[in-house]
C-alpha positions, 0 to 999 in steps of 0.5 A: 537541564531542559528536556530539549537540551537533553535530547539534543545532547543524547543525539549528538553523543549517539552520532559521535559514537557511531563515527567513532565505531566506524573508524575503530571497528570498520575493518570488522564489518561494522553495520550499526549499534544500539544504545540502551540506557538502564538504571544499572548502566548503558548497554551498547550492542554492536552489529559486525560481520566478524565478531572475532576482530572486535573481541580480540585475543582473550577479550582484550579488544572489547575491554579496550573499546569499553574503556575508550567509550566510557572515557570519551563519551561519558557513559556510566558503566558501559557494557558492550555486546557483539552481535554478528550480522548474517546478511552484510550485503543488506547493510548500507554501512557495510557496503559503503565501507567496501566501496570506500576500501575499493576506491582507496586501493585504486579501483575505478569508482564505476567498477566498485559501484557496479560490483557493490550493486551486484552483491547487494542484489545477489543478497536478496535486496528489492532495489539499490541506489548508489550515488557518487559525487566529488572529484571523480575523474578530474579537477571539476566535481562530478555527480553520478547516480546508479539504480537497480531494482525497485526503490521507493523514494519518499513517504512513510513507505520509503522510511520503513523500507529503505535504509541508507548511509553515507561515507567520505573517501579521501583520494589524491584527487580530492574528496568523494562522497558515497551514498547507498540506499537499499530496499529490503525484500522482506520489509517491502513485502510485509509493508506492501501486504499489510499496511499500504495495500488497499483491501480488495473485495472478496469474490463470491462464486454464484452457482446456477442450477437448472430446474428439474422438468417434471410431467404436468398433471391434467387435474392441476392444469385444469384447476390452474386454467379455471383459476386463470379464467376467474381472474381474467373475468374479475379484471374485465368486470373491474375495467367496465366499472371504472370506464363507463356507467352501470348497465341499468343507468345506460338502458334508462338513458337510451329509453329517454333519448328514444322518447324525445325522438318520437315526440319530435317526429309527431310534432313535425307530422302535425305541422305539415297539413296546416302548412298545405291548407295555408 
């Protein structure tokens, strides 16, 4: 047999086993079962709120349950261990069975739903949602949904935090389906703080201290002033070199300009008497 067919067969047997345990030990507060296959046999851990009802007097109940599971589901040498569920209000399977029992006794579905939601929130849940559909009030089918608290709807966060279960109740008016989804407070906080929350930047505190005022020494002030004057003089000298010609070159250029002016004046004086005689 291929691996795909083997996986399908195992999953189908698990579903059939859960349905059987829900019917057989539902009164004991059945909330789930873990199946572990080993070379020596199959270990089935049953979670219930009242283990005494499953074990029975002198172990008669658990022996009968073991024989039935081995016969109907083909498990080789099954071993059943019973574990008590200390928080039944946080188990959707247990709460579905409670709602179903209330409706079977004749309690109105709305009242049963509100009682169940209050019990779940009082048990420490982060949020709860109960959906009822079917023949609720008349011949026509109806649908009602009620939610309290915070309940993730989709994504990996919802898959890790929310647990749900569905139960069907037969009434004189018809079939009613109840679905309960519960978000657990502990898993919600753990998932939110370690996996889903983005890392925040660390705040750094900066302390600003004032500089101490101390008296100024006159000698230090004089030396600082002389150094500043020398720097200023050097900067001015550098600016002069960058902006204009050198001092010697400037003097020679000015002298040449004066000589040219004197020659022009002398030439003009010599030309004036010649013009008057003419």
